[in-house]
Biopython code that builds the backbone (N, CA, C, O; Angstrom):
import numpy as np
from Bio.PDB.StructureBuilder import StructureBuilder

atoms = [
    (1, "MET", "N", (0.629, -1.272, -0.080)),
    (1, "MET", "CA", (0.355, 0.236, 0.125)),
    (1, "MET", "C", (0.886, 1.344, 0.506)),
    (1, "MET", "O", (1.640, 1.574, 1.451)),
    (2, "LEU", "N", (0.119, 2.530, -0.883)),
    (2, "LEU", "CA", (1.579, 3.515, -0.845)),
    (2, "LEU", "C", (0.873, 4.766, -0.389)),
    (2, "LEU", "O", (0.005, 5.331, -1.056)),
    (3, "GLN", "N", (1.250, 5.114, 0.649)),
    (3, "GLN", "CA", (0.663, 6.358, 0.862)),
    (3, "GLN", "C", (1.368, 7.666, 0.488)),
    (3, "GLN", "O", (2.492, 8.044, 0.820)),
    (4, "ILE", "N", (0.375, 8.319, -0.342)),
    (4, "ILE", "CA", (0.407, 9.410, -0.731)),
    (4, "ILE", "C", (0.137, 10.999, 0.020)),
    (4, "ILE", "O", (-0.885, 11.227, 0.668)),
    (5, "ASP", "N", (1.034, 11.837, -0.153)),
    (5, "ASP", "CA", (0.463, 13.055, 0.443)),
    (5, "ASP", "C", (-0.021, 13.845, -0.862)),
    (5, "ASP", "O", (0.582, 13.940, -1.931)),
    (6, "MET", "N", (-1.538, 14.508, -0.426)),
    (6, "MET", "CA", (-2.424, 14.909, -1.145)),
    (6, "MET", "C", (-2.070, 16.838, -1.250)),
    (6, "MET", "O", (-1.422, 17.375, -0.351)),
    (7, "VAL", "N", (-2.479, 17.458, -2.168)),
    (7, "VAL", "CA", (-1.753, 18.457, -2.427)),
    (7, "VAL", "C", (-2.611, 19.498, -2.036)),
    (7, "VAL", "O", (-3.610, 19.636, -2.742)),
    (8, "PRO", "N", (-2.385, 20.732, -0.507)),
    (8, "PRO", "CA", (-3.516, 21.740, -0.305)),
    (8, "PRO", "C", (-3.925, 22.759, -1.582)),
    (8, "PRO", "O", (-3.125, 23.231, -2.389)),
    (9, "ILE", "N", (-5.340, 22.967, -1.556)),
    (9, "ILE", "CA", (-5.466, 23.814, -2.635)),
    (9, "ILE", "C", (-6.752, 25.136, -1.958)),
    (9, "ILE", "O", (-7.398, 24.910, -0.935)),
    (10, "ASP", "N", (-6.890, 26.347, -2.710)),
    (10, "ASP", "CA", (-7.472, 27.086, -2.401)),
    (10, "ASP", "C", (-8.871, 26.322, -2.885)),
    (10, "ASP", "O", (-8.888, 25.203, -3.398)),
    (11, "GLU", "N", (-10.501, 27.471, -2.515)),
    (11, "GLU", "CA", (-11.658, 26.834, -2.372)),
    (11, "GLU", "C", (-11.685, 26.356, -3.975)),
    (11, "GLU", "O", (-11.104, 27.182, -4.679)),
    (12, "PRO", "N", (-12.114, 25.443, -4.568)),
    (12, "PRO", "CA", (-12.367, 25.942, -6.028)),
    (12, "PRO", "C", (-13.451, 26.798, -6.156)),
    (12, "PRO", "O", (-14.210, 27.227, -5.287)),
    (13, "LEU", "N", (-13.417, 27.040, -7.651)),
    (13, "LEU", "CA", (-14.831, 27.912, -8.080)),
    (13, "LEU", "C", (-16.553, 26.768, -8.168)),
    (13, "LEU", "O", (-16.713, 25.702, -8.762)),
    (14, "PRO", "N", (-17.354, 27.412, -7.492)),
    (14, "PRO", "CA", (-18.463, 26.405, -7.266)),
    (14, "PRO", "C", (-18.832, 26.072, -8.450)),
    (14, "PRO", "O", (-18.668, 26.734, -9.474)),
    (15, "SER", "N", (-19.574, 24.559, -8.293)),
    (15, "SER", "CA", (-19.965, 23.859, -9.402)),
    (15, "SER", "C", (-18.814, 23.223, -10.561)),
    (15, "SER", "O", (-19.085, 22.886, -11.714)),
    (16, "THR", "N", (-17.402, 23.165, -9.864)),
    (16, "THR", "CA", (-16.435, 23.015, -11.156)),
    (16, "THR", "C", (-15.934, 21.872, -10.825)),
    (16, "THR", "O", (-15.849, 21.055, -11.742)),
    (17, "ARG", "N", (-15.460, 21.457, -9.469)),
    (17, "ARG", "CA", (-15.503, 20.081, -9.008)),
    (17, "ARG", "C", (-15.764, 19.128, -7.500)),
    (17, "ARG", "O", (-15.754, 19.861, -6.511)),
    (18, "ALA", "N", (-15.904, 18.204, -7.303)),
    (18, "ALA", "CA", (-16.987, 17.259, -6.456)),
    (18, "ALA", "C", (-16.067, 17.958, -4.980)),
    (18, "ALA", "O", (-14.866, 18.230, -5.004)),
    (19, "VAL", "N", (-16.766, 18.097, -4.063)),
    (19, "VAL", "CA", (-15.686, 18.685, -2.829)),
    (19, "VAL", "C", (-16.908, 17.124, -1.596)),
    (19, "VAL", "O", (-18.111, 16.888, -1.483)),
    (20, "VAL", "N", (-15.821, 16.621, -1.092)),
    (20, "VAL", "CA", (-15.799, 15.437, -0.003)),
    (20, "VAL", "C", (-15.794, 16.537, 1.405)),
    (20, "VAL", "O", (-14.696, 16.658, 1.949)),
    (21, "PRO", "N", (-16.844, 17.246, 1.939)),
    (21, "PRO", "CA", (-16.675, 18.159, 3.207)),
    (21, "PRO", "C", (-16.111, 17.411, 4.661)),
    (21, "PRO", "O", (-16.335, 16.287, 5.111)),
    (22, "ALA", "N", (-15.640, 18.054, 4.955)),
    (22, "ALA", "CA", (-14.862, 17.437, 6.275)),
    (22, "ALA", "C", (-16.470, 17.020, 7.326)),
    (22, "ALA", "O", (-17.485, 17.690, 7.134)),
    (23, "LYS", "N", (-16.457, 15.842, 8.402)),
    (23, "LYS", "CA", (-16.803, 15.649, 9.130)),
    (23, "LYS", "C", (-16.781, 15.437, 10.187)),
    (23, "LYS", "O", (-16.613, 14.306, 10.643)),
    (24, "PRO", "N", (-17.037, 17.055, 11.250)),
    (24, "PRO", "CA", (-16.512, 16.924, 12.330)),
    (24, "PRO", "C", (-16.512, 16.038, 12.996)),
    (24, "PRO", "O", (-17.280, 15.171, 12.579)),
    (25, "GLY", "N", (-15.783, 15.673, 14.288)),
    (25, "GLY", "CA", (-15.216, 14.621, 15.269)),
    (25, "GLY", "C", (-15.536, 13.424, 14.432)),
    (25, "GLY", "O", (-16.183, 12.476, 14.878)),
    (26, "HIS", "N", (-15.128, 13.475, 13.356)),
    (26, "HIS", "CA", (-14.804, 12.052, 11.885)),
    (26, "HIS", "C", (-13.160, 11.870, 12.325)),
    (26, "HIS", "O", (-12.219, 12.640, 12.130)),
    (27, "ASP", "N", (-13.211, 10.215, 13.162)),
    (27, "ASP", "CA", (-11.411, 9.991, 12.980)),
    (27, "ASP", "C", (-11.204, 9.119, 11.976)),
    (27, "ASP", "O", (-10.060, 8.721, 11.757)),
    (28, "GLY", "N", (-12.101, 8.760, 11.339)),
    (28, "GLY", "CA", (-11.052, 7.900, 9.958)),
    (28, "GLY", "C", (-11.295, 8.264, 8.943)),
    (28, "GLY", "O", (-11.861, 9.338, 9.144)),
    (29, "PRO", "N", (-11.229, 8.004, 7.369)),
    (29, "PRO", "CA", (-10.728, 8.115, 6.266)),
    (29, "PRO", "C", (-12.550, 8.356, 5.583)),
    (29, "PRO", "O", (-13.539, 7.657, 5.798)),
    (30, "LEU", "N", (-12.383, 9.858, 4.570)),
    (30, "LEU", "CA", (-13.297, 10.188, 4.527)),
    (30, "LEU", "C", (-14.323, 8.840, 2.772)),
    (30, "LEU", "O", (-15.475, 8.834, 2.338)),
    (31, "ILE", "N", (-13.207, 8.108, 2.439)),
    (31, "ILE", "CA", (-13.188, 7.783, 1.259)),
    (31, "ILE", "C", (-12.940, 6.323, 1.565)),
    (31, "ILE", "O", (-12.432, 6.218, 2.681)),
    (32, "GLY", "N", (-13.082, 5.411, 1.092)),
    (32, "GLY", "CA", (-12.573, 3.655, 1.514)),
    (32, "GLY", "C", (-12.631, 2.840, 0.435)),
    (32, "GLY", "O", (-13.472, 3.389, -0.278)),
    (33, "GLY", "N", (-12.291, 1.958, -0.071)),
    (33, "GLY", "CA", (-12.044, 1.217, -1.445)),
    (33, "GLY", "C", (-11.415, -0.073, -1.232)),
    (33, "GLY", "O", (-11.247, -0.647, -0.155)),
    (34, "HIS", "N", (-11.037, -0.512, -2.574)),
    (34, "HIS", "CA", (-10.243, -2.050, -2.653)),
    (34, "HIS", "C", (-8.935, -1.684, -2.904)),
    (34, "HIS", "O", (-8.106, -2.595, -2.897)),
    (35, "GLY", "N", (-8.506, -0.386, -3.158)),
    (35, "GLY", "CA", (-7.441, 0.032, -4.397)),
    (35, "GLY", "C", (-5.695, -0.341, -3.609)),
    (35, "GLY", "O", (-5.557, -0.731, -2.449)),
    (36, "PRO", "N", (-4.846, -0.157, -4.337)),
    (36, "PRO", "CA", (-3.602, 0.303, -3.965)),
    (36, "PRO", "C", (-3.504, 1.134, -3.094)),
    (36, "PRO", "O", (-3.199, 0.571, -2.043)),
    (37, "ASP", "N", (-3.626, 2.427, -2.955)),
    (37, "ASP", "CA", (-3.354, 3.709, -2.634)),
    (37, "ASP", "C", (-3.947, 4.099, -1.387)),
    (37, "ASP", "O", (-5.176, 4.038, -1.406)),
    (38, "THR", "N", (-3.405, 4.504, -0.248)),
    (38, "THR", "CA", (-3.614, 5.252, 0.575)),
    (38, "THR", "C", (-3.480, 7.083, 0.603)),
    (38, "THR", "O", (-2.356, 7.584, 0.564)),
    (39, "PHE", "N", (-4.658, 7.916, 0.671)),
    (39, "PHE", "CA", (-3.545, 9.108, 0.409)),
    (39, "PHE", "C", (-4.263, 10.202, 2.437)),
    (39, "PHE", "O", (-5.035, 10.060, 3.385)),
    (40, "ARG", "N", (-3.436, 10.951, 1.979)),
    (40, "ARG", "CA", (-3.561, 11.834, 3.115)),
    (40, "ARG", "C", (-3.651, 13.311, 3.388)),
    (40, "ARG", "O", (-3.065, 13.789, 2.417)),
    (41, "CYS", "N", (-3.863, 13.849, 3.795)),
    (41, "CYS", "CA", (-3.802, 15.208, 4.170)),
    (41, "CYS", "C", (-2.725, 16.007, 3.641)),
    (41, "CYS", "O", (-1.739, 15.449, 4.122)),
    (42, "GLY", "N", (-2.283, 17.032, 2.902)),
    (42, "GLY", "CA", (-0.922, 17.609, 2.212)),
    (42, "GLY", "C", (-0.370, 18.301, 3.476)),
    (42, "GLY", "O", (0.856, 18.389, 3.535)),
    (43, "ARG", "N", (-1.251, 18.915, 4.717)),
    (43, "ARG", "CA", (-0.767, 19.710, 5.691)),
    (43, "ARG", "C", (-0.658, 18.934, 7.120)),
    (43, "ARG", "O", (0.399, 18.917, 7.751)),
    (44, "CYS", "N", (-2.207, 18.098, 7.709)),
    (44, "CYS", "CA", (-1.953, 17.155, 8.907)),
    (44, "CYS", "C", (-1.114, 16.193, 8.676)),
    (44, "CYS", "O", (-0.306, 15.914, 9.561)),
    (45, "LYS", "N", (-1.112, 15.307, 7.166)),
    (45, "LYS", "CA", (-1.382, 14.311, 7.375)),
    (45, "LYS", "C", (-2.438, 13.255, 7.544)),
    (45, "LYS", "O", (-2.371, 12.254, 6.831)),
    (46, "ARG", "N", (-3.450, 13.390, 8.462)),
    (46, "ARG", "CA", (-4.287, 12.413, 8.336)),
    (46, "ARG", "C", (-4.645, 11.722, 7.131)),
    (46, "ARG", "O", (-4.326, 12.086, 6.000)),
    (47, "VAL", "N", (-5.169, 10.936, 7.358)),
    (47, "VAL", "CA", (-5.553, 9.716, 6.223)),
    (47, "VAL", "C", (-6.937, 9.923, 5.742)),
    (47, "VAL", "O", (-7.942, 9.708, 6.421)),
    (48, "LEU", "N", (-6.913, 10.487, 4.156)),
    (48, "LEU", "CA", (-8.516, 10.754, 3.716)),
    (48, "LEU", "C", (-9.040, 10.075, 2.917)),
    (48, "LEU", "O", (-10.265, 10.130, 2.811)),
    (49, "ALA", "N", (-8.342, 9.290, 2.169)),
    (49, "ALA", "CA", (-8.914, 7.794, 1.404)),
    (49, "ALA", "C", (-8.177, 6.927, 1.420)),
    (49, "ALA", "O", (-7.030, 7.160, 1.037)),
    (50, "LEU", "N", (-8.409, 6.051, 1.710)),
    (50, "LEU", "CA", (-7.972, 4.625, 2.516)),
    (50, "LEU", "C", (-7.971, 3.166, 1.101)),
    (50, "LEU", "O", (-8.884, 2.645, 0.461)),
    (51, "ASN", "N", (-7.242, 3.067, 1.111)),
    (51, "ASN", "CA", (-7.198, 1.461, -0.686)),
    (51, "ASN", "C", (-7.633, 2.299, -1.828)),
    (51, "ASN", "O", (-7.253, 1.700, -2.834)),
    (52, "VAL", "N", (-7.982, 2.922, -2.023)),
    (52, "VAL", "CA", (-8.442, 2.921, -3.464)),
    (52, "VAL", "C", (-7.720, 3.121, -4.510)),
    (52, "VAL", "O", (-6.570, 2.684, -4.563)),
    (53, "GLU", "N", (-8.251, 3.784, -5.467)),
    (53, "GLU", "CA", (-7.869, 3.934, -7.516)),
    (53, "GLU", "C", (-7.581, 4.791, -7.343)),
    (53, "GLU", "O", (-7.971, 5.143, -6.230)),
    (54, "ARG", "N", (-6.946, 5.623, -7.905)),
    (54, "ARG", "CA", (-6.007, 7.253, -8.113)),
    (54, "ARG", "C", (-7.403, 8.001, -9.019)),
    (54, "ARG", "O", (-7.900, 9.127, -9.004)),
    (55, "ASP", "N", (-7.815, 6.241, -10.062)),
    (55, "ASP", "CA", (-8.999, 6.911, -10.679)),
    (55, "ASP", "C", (-10.515, 7.477, -9.960)),
    (55, "ASP", "O", (-11.448, 8.135, -10.419)),
    (56, "GLN", "N", (-10.303, 7.006, -8.922)),
    (56, "GLN", "CA", (-11.562, 7.094, -8.044)),
    (56, "GLN", "C", (-11.389, 8.626, -7.483)),
    (56, "GLN", "O", (-12.525, 9.037, -7.244)),
    (57, "LEU", "N", (-10.045, 10.010, -7.067)),
    (57, "LEU", "CA", (-10.521, 10.799, -6.897)),
    (57, "LEU", "C", (-9.922, 11.778, -8.097)),
    (57, "LEU", "O", (-9.444, 12.890, -7.869)),
    (58, "GLN", "N", (-10.004, 11.316, -9.109)),
    (58, "GLN", "CA", (-9.814, 12.316, -10.363)),
    (58, "GLN", "C", (-11.216, 13.958, -9.953)),
    (58, "GLN", "O", (-12.428, 13.883, -9.751)),
    (59, "ASP", "N", (-10.435, 15.012, -9.981)),
    (59, "ASP", "CA", (-11.278, 16.204, -9.773)),
    (59, "ASP", "C", (-12.334, 16.060, -8.880)),
    (59, "ASP", "O", (-13.514, 16.367, -9.051)),
    (60, "VAL", "N", (-11.594, 15.378, -7.549)),
    (60, "VAL", "CA", (-12.467, 15.519, -6.284)),
    (60, "VAL", "C", (-11.632, 16.431, -5.701)),
    (60, "VAL", "O", (-10.427, 16.431, -5.954)),
    (61, "VAL", "N", (-12.279, 17.428, -4.737)),
    (61, "VAL", "CA", (-11.592, 17.875, -3.328)),
    (61, "VAL", "C", (-11.694, 17.267, -2.011)),
    (61, "VAL", "O", (-12.882, 17.035, -1.788)),
    (62, "ILE", "N", (-10.969, 16.921, -1.072)),
    (62, "ILE", "CA", (-11.295, 16.798, 0.276)),
    (62, "ILE", "C", (-10.752, 17.510, 1.465)),
    (62, "ILE", "O", (-9.615, 17.786, 1.848)),
    (63, "GLN", "N", (-12.059, 17.729, 1.954)),
    (63, "GLN", "CA", (-11.833, 18.598, 2.933)),
    (63, "GLN", "C", (-10.936, 17.422, 4.502)),
    (63, "GLN", "O", (-11.101, 16.258, 4.866)),
    (64, "CYS", "N", (-10.227, 18.325, 4.873)),
    (64, "CYS", "CA", (-9.447, 17.018, 5.982)),
    (64, "CYS", "C", (-10.305, 17.680, 7.530)),
    (64, "CYS", "O", (-10.293, 18.695, 8.227)),
    (65, "SER", "N", (-10.939, 16.445, 7.464)),
    (65, "SER", "CA", (-12.378, 16.782, 9.261)),
    (65, "SER", "C", (-11.098, 17.689, 10.548)),
    (65, "SER", "O", (-11.390, 18.707, 11.176)),
    (66, "MET", "N", (-9.574, 16.859, 10.643)),
    (66, "MET", "CA", (-8.898, 17.665, 11.486)),
    (66, "MET", "C", (-8.653, 18.702, 11.191)),
    (66, "MET", "O", (-9.504, 19.271, 11.874)),
    (67, "CYS", "N", (-8.154, 19.461, 10.701)),
    (67, "CYS", "CA", (-7.427, 20.673, 10.161)),
    (67, "CYS", "C", (-8.174, 21.771, 9.224)),
    (67, "CYS", "O", (-7.793, 22.942, 9.224)),
    (68, "SER", "N", (-9.632, 21.170, 8.153)),
    (68, "SER", "CA", (-10.000, 21.812, 7.285)),
    (68, "SER", "C", (-9.691, 22.293, 6.483)),
    (68, "SER", "O", (-10.185, 23.318, 6.013)),
    (69, "THR", "N", (-8.153, 21.279, 5.824)),
    (69, "THR", "CA", (-7.629, 22.050, 4.691)),
    (69, "THR", "C", (-8.451, 21.124, 3.183)),
    (69, "THR", "O", (-9.049, 20.048, 3.189)),
    (70, "LEU", "N", (-8.162, 22.058, 2.043)),
    (70, "LEU", "CA", (-9.342, 21.453, 0.966)),
    (70, "LEU", "C", (-7.673, 20.823, 0.370)),
    (70, "LEU", "O", (-6.721, 21.604, 0.386)),
    (71, "ASN", "N", (-7.512, 19.540, -0.071)),
    (71, "ASN", "CA", (-7.214, 18.925, -1.003)),
    (71, "ASN", "C", (-7.287, 18.192, -1.990)),
    (71, "ASN", "O", (-8.319, 17.556, -2.209)),
    (72, "GLU", "N", (-6.157, 18.117, -2.838)),
    (72, "GLU", "CA", (-6.309, 17.039, -4.592)),
    (72, "GLU", "C", (-5.345, 16.712, -4.479)),
    (72, "GLU", "O", (-4.339, 17.066, -3.864)),
    (73, "ILE", "N", (-5.841, 15.403, -5.592)),
    (73, "ILE", "CA", (-4.829, 14.310, -5.316)),
    (73, "ILE", "C", (-3.411, 15.125, -6.378)),
    (73, "ILE", "O", (-3.612, 16.034, -7.183)),
    (74, "PRO", "N", (-2.089, 14.514, -6.089)),
    (74, "PRO", "CA", (-1.141, 15.140, -7.134)),
    (74, "PRO", "C", (-0.836, 14.786, -8.395)),
    (74, "PRO", "O", (-1.145, 13.660, -8.787)),
    (75, "VAL", "N", (-0.282, 15.552, -9.103)),
    (75, "VAL", "CA", (0.018, 14.994, -10.287)),
    (75, "VAL", "C", (0.539, 14.053, -11.206)),
    (75, "VAL", "O", (1.129, 14.536, -12.173)),
    (76, "PHE", "N", (0.446, 12.627, -11.117)),
    (76, "PHE", "CA", (1.161, 11.750, -11.301)),
    (76, "PHE", "C", (1.613, 11.370, -13.410)),
    (76, "PHE", "O", (0.973, 11.019, -14.400)),
    (77, "ARG", "N", (3.674, 11.891, -12.944)),
    (77, "ARG", "CA", (3.963, 11.595, -13.981)),
    (77, "ARG", "C", (3.685, 10.091, -14.968)),
    (77, "ARG", "O", (3.544, 10.004, -16.188)),
    (78, "ASN", "N", (3.672, 8.979, -13.894)),
    (78, "ASN", "CA", (3.561, 7.611, -14.342)),
    (78, "ASN", "C", (2.495, 7.232, -14.190)),
    (78, "ASN", "O", (1.775, 7.955, -13.502)),
    (79, "ALA", "N", (1.985, 6.131, -14.666)),
    (79, "ALA", "CA", (0.762, 5.545, -14.890)),
    (79, "ALA", "C", (0.737, 5.091, -13.130)),
    (79, "ALA", "O", (0.146, 5.766, -12.288)),
    (80, "ARG", "N", (1.232, 4.272, -12.933)),
    (80, "ARG", "CA", (1.695, 4.119, -11.225)),
    (80, "ARG", "C", (3.065, 4.347, -10.810)),
    (80, "ARG", "O", (3.943, 4.338, -11.673)),
    (81, "LEU", "N", (3.387, 4.575, -9.459)),
    (81, "LEU", "CA", (4.789, 5.444, -8.712)),
    (81, "LEU", "C", (5.192, 3.852, -8.262)),
    (81, "LEU", "O", (6.213, 3.635, -7.609)),
]
sb = StructureBuilder()
sb.init_structure("model")
sb.init_model(0)
sb.init_chain("A")
sb.init_seg("    ")
for serial, (resi, resn, name, xyz) in enumerate(atoms, 1):
    if name == "N":
        sb.init_residue(resn, " ", resi, " ")
    sb.init_atom(name, np.array(xyz, "f"), 0.0, 1.0, " ", f" {name:<3s}", serial, name[0])
structure = sb.get_structure()
């Protein structure tokens, strides 16, 4: 399982991207699946997406429940790291 730090971003323009909002008091990941990658908040390193495929997170912004940072997946140069 590869742990990847997401990239902190400013709030996207309305209706341009899906935003997964923070869940106050939620301790676990906001998204889960059966893929090979785990994504962490780019600021505080809390796990936001556990065992997912990168394709699941294209054009998705995830807000961290711990620090409220908005995050997107980094741009990957290769198909697999």
